[in-house]
C-alpha positions in Angstrom: -2.4 -0.4 -16.3 0.5 -0.5 -13.8 0.7 -2.6 -10.6 1.9 -1.7 -7.2 2.1 -3.2 -3.7 0.9 -1.3 -0.6 2.4 -1.7 2.8 2.0 0.1 6.2 4.9 1.6 8.1 4.2 -0.5 11.2 4.1 -4.1 12.3 6.7 -6.2 10.4 7.2 -3.3 8.0 8.6 -1.0 10.7 12.0 -2.6 10.1 14.0 -1.1 7.2 15.8 -4.4 6.5 12.5 -6.1 6.0 11.3 -3.3 3.7 14.5 -3.6 1.6 13.8 -7.3 1.2 10.2 -6.6 0.2 11.3 -4.0 -2.3 13.8 -6.3 -3.9 11.2 -9.0 -4.2 8.7 -6.7 -5.7 11.1 -5.5 -8.4 12.2 -9.0 -9.2 8.6 -10.3 -9.5 7.8 -7.5 -12.0 5.7 -5.1 -9.9 5.8 -1.4 -11.0 5.6 0.3 -7.6 5.9 0.0 -3.9 3.9 2.5 -1.8 4.0 3.2 1.9 1.7 4.4 4.6 2.8 7.5 6.6 1.5 7.3 10.2 2.8 8.1 13.7 0.2 6.1 15.7 -2.6 5.3 13.2 -5.5 4.2 15.3 -3.5 4.3 18.5 -5.7 1.8 20.5 -5.6 -0.8 17.7 -1.9 -0.3 17.1 -0.8 -0.1 20.8 2.3 -2.2 21.2 3.2 -2.3 17.5 6.4 -0.7 16.3 6.4 2.1 13.7 9.1 3.0 11.2 9.7 6.5 9.8 8.4 6.2 6.2 11.1 8.3 4.7 13.8 6.0 6.2 11.9 3.0 5.0 11.6 4.4 1.5 15.3 5.2 1.5 16.0 1.5 2.3 13.6 0.5 -0.6 15.3 2.9 -3.0 18.8 1.6 -2.2 17.6 -2.0 -2.7 16.0 -1.4 -6.2 16.7 0.3 -9.5 13.4 0.4 -11.4 10.2 0.4 -9.3 8.4 3.6 -8.4 8.3 4.5 -4.7 6.4 6.9 -2.6 4.0 7.5 0.3 0.3 6.7 0.0 -0.2 9.0 1.6 1.6 11.8 3.5 -0.5 14.2 5.6 1.2 17.5 4.5 -0.5 19.4 7.3 1.5 17.3 9.9 4.9 18.3 8.3 6.8 21.5 7.7 6.7 22.0 3.9 10.4 22.9 3.7 11.4 19.7 5.5 9.0 17.6 3.5 10.1 19.1 0.2 13.7 18.4 1.0 12.9 14.8 2.0 11.1 14.2 -1.3 13.9 15.8 -3.3 16.6 13.8 -1.6 14.7 10.5 -2.2 14.1 11.5 -5.8 17.8 12.0 -6.3 18.7 8.8 -4.5 16.3 6.8 -6.5 17.2 8.3 -9.8 13.8 10.0 -10.3 11.5 7.3 -9.2 9.4 9.1 -6.5 5.7 9.6 -6.7 4.4 11.9 -3.9 1.0 10.9 -2.5 -0.6 13.5 -0.2 -3.8 13.9 1.7 -5.5 15.3 4.7 -4.3 12.5 7.0 -6.1 10.6 9.7 -7.5 9.4 12.0 -7.3 13.1 12.9 -8.0 12.7 16.7 -5.2 10.2 17.0 -2.6 11.4 14.5 -3.0 15.1 15.2 -4.9 15.6 18.5 -2.7 13.1 20.4 0.2 15.5 20.0 -1.7 18.8 20.6 -1.9 19.7 17.0 -4.8 21.2 15.0 -7.8 19.0 14.6 -10.2 21.2 12.5 -10.4 19.5 9.1 -10.9 22.9 7.4 -7.6 24.2 8.8 -5.8 21.0 7.9 -7.2 21.3 4.3 -5.9 24.9 4.2 -2.5 23.7 5.3 -2.5 20.9 2.8 -3.3 23.2 -0.2 -0.9 25.9 0.8 1.8 23.4 1.7 1.5 21.6 -1.7 1.9 24.8 -3.6 4.9 25.8 -1.5 6.5 22.4 -2.0 6.1 22.7 -5.7 7.9 26.0 -5.6 10.7 24.6 -3.5 11.2 21.6 -5.8 12.0 24.1 -8.7 15.3 25.0 -7.0 14.5 28.7 -7.6 14.2 31.4 -5.0 10.9 31.3 -3.1 9.1 34.2 -1.4 5.8 33.3 0.2 3.6 34.9 2.7 0.5 32.8 3.3 -2.0 32.1 6.0 0.0 29.2 7.5 3.5 29.3 6.0 6.2 31.8 5.2 9.3 31.7 3.1 11.7 34.7 2.7 14.1 34.4 -0.2 15.0 30.8 0.2 16.3 28.3 -2.3 16.2 24.5 -1.6 18.8 22.8 -3.6 19.2 20.4 -5.3 16.0 20.6 -7.3 14.1 17.4 -7.8 15.5 15.0 -10.5 12.1 14.9 -12.1 11.1 18.1 -13.9 9.3 20.2 -13.2 8.6 18.0 -10.1 7.7 14.5 -9.1 4.1 13.4 -9.8 1.7 14.4 -7.0 -1.2 12.1 -6.3 -4.0 13.3 -4.0 -6.1 11.0 -1.8 -9.6 11.5 -0.5 -13.0 9.9 -0.1 -15.4 9.7 -3.0 -18.2 10.9 -3.4 -16.8 13.9 -1.4 -16.2 16.6 -4.0 -13.6 18.8 -2.3 -10.7 16.3 -2.1 -11.3 15.2 -5.7 -11.3 18.8 -6.9 -7.9 19.1 -5.2 -6.8 15.9 -6.9 -7.9 17.3 -10.3 -5.4 20.1 -9.9 -2.4 17.7 -9.6 -1.3 14.6 -11.4 -3.4 11.8 -10.0 -6.2 10.7 -7.6 -6.0 8.0 -4.9 -9.7 7.6 -4.1 -11.1 5.8 -1.1 -14.7 4.6 -1.3 -17.3 4.4 1.4 -18.5 1.1 0.1 -15.0 -0.5 -0.2 -12.7 -0.8 2.8 -8.9 -0.9 2.4 -8.3 -4.2 0.6 -11.6 -4.3 -1.2 -12.0 -3.3 -4.8 -14.4 -0.4 -5.6 -17.5 -0.8 -7.7 -16.8 0.0 -11.4 -19.7 2.4 -11.6 -18.3 4.5 -8.7 -14.9 4.6 -10.4 -16.5 5.7 -13.7 -18.5 8.4 -11.9 -15.3 9.7 -10.2 -13.3 9.8 -13.4 -16.0 11.7 -15.2 -15.9 14.2 -12.3 -12.2 14.5 -12.4 -12.1 15.0 -16.2 -14.7 17.8 -15.9 -12.6 19.5 -13.2 -9.2 19.2 -14.9 -8.0 22.4 -16.6 -5.7 20.5 -19.0 -6.8 17.1 -20.1 -3.9 16.7 -22.6 -1.4 15.8 -19.8 -1.1 12.3 -18.3 -3.2 11.7 -15.3 -3.4 8.7 -13.0 -6.2 7.1 -11.0 -5.2 4.5 -8.5 -7.6 1.9 -7.2 -6.8 -1.3 -5.3 -7.7 -4.3 -3.3 -7.0 -8.0 -3.3 -6.7 -9.5 -6.8 -7.9 -13.1 -7.3 -5.0 -15.5 -7.7 -6.8 -17.6 -10.4 -8.0 -15.0 -12.9 -7.9 -11.3 -12.0 -9.2 -10.1 -15.3 -13.0 -10.0 -14.5 -12.1 -7.8 -11.5 -9.4 -5.5 -12.8 -10.1 -5.1 -16.6 -13.4 -3.3 -16.1 -11.7 -0.9 -13.7 -9.0 -0.3 -16.4 -11.7 0.2 -19.0 -13.4 2.8 -16.7 -10.1 4.8 -16.6 -8.1 3.5 -13.7 -4.4 3.5 -14.5 -2.9 1.7 -11.4 -3.9 -1.4 -9.5 -2.6 -1.1 -5.9 -2.4 -4.6 -4.3 -3.7 -4.2 -0.7 -4.4 -6.7 2.1 -7.6 -6.3 4.1 -7.3 -3.8 6.9 -9.9 -5.7 8.9 -7.4 -8.6 9.5 -3.8 -8.9 10.6 -2.2 -9.9 7.2 -1.7 -6.3 6.0 1.1 -5.6 8.5 2.7 -9.1 8.5 5.6 -10.0 6.2 4.7 -13.5 5.2 1.3 -13.0 3.5 2.5 -9.9 1.8 5.7 -11.4 0.6 3.8 -14.5 -0.6 1.5 -12.3 -2.7 4.5 -10.2 -4.1 6.3 -13.4 -5.2 3.3 -14.5 -7.2 3.8 -11.4 -9.4 1.4 -8.7 -10.5 -2.0 -9.6 -12.1 -1.9 -10.6 -15.7 -4.4 -8.9 -18.0 -5.1 -9.1 -21.7 
């Protein structure tokens, strides 16, 4: 199992200098990844008055400050971006980091705040169509080859986006979604990993082992090729004394990453001091 730290792109982490400091600390403490939220307002009434940073600028600062840890968004709402612009941002960051990007994608939300506030589409079915079409188009762009595409939402006429990504054939793509909803996890099964959210476990709370086991069984049944590597990312707050009783059963169920997350119901998750304190303690020790 690998271990990552999860931070939002607002509050104290809106500042790129702070993020660079966090990234260096995470790498030095032995963490395997640092993953970022991608929001413009999040829940706008709750976040009113808080600064937000552009996640791609923040991840650039993190890449420049490190040499080993994986970096990426958890998660980017593809439907809120132009696929060609997003593909180029990912490829640039992959080059800058020396091939350390993991691309986390999802539908995005809260839909009313993040989309509706700016006059964008708010029908989840349409956003899901944009997500699927956008992901396929981005994978084509990352190849560096000429792309012709005429879809329901996007078009590309004989374009090449160079350079191609450092990672071949592309960076790993992880898909987020709520379990036990089947549609987002079917989508996740078509890519390289799943970042499930659970109705019974809020951000910062570890999911039940049985739910993780059921999800992984579903994913395995949906995957066309089970010989290729596949990641399942779960997370929460790991106990500082002995994390093994919490995390080892999740690893045995098939989870491959533990993503350290502060509780979203409190203020710690967007404040530097508690997050940096946990980072400096190092990742959970198992075995």
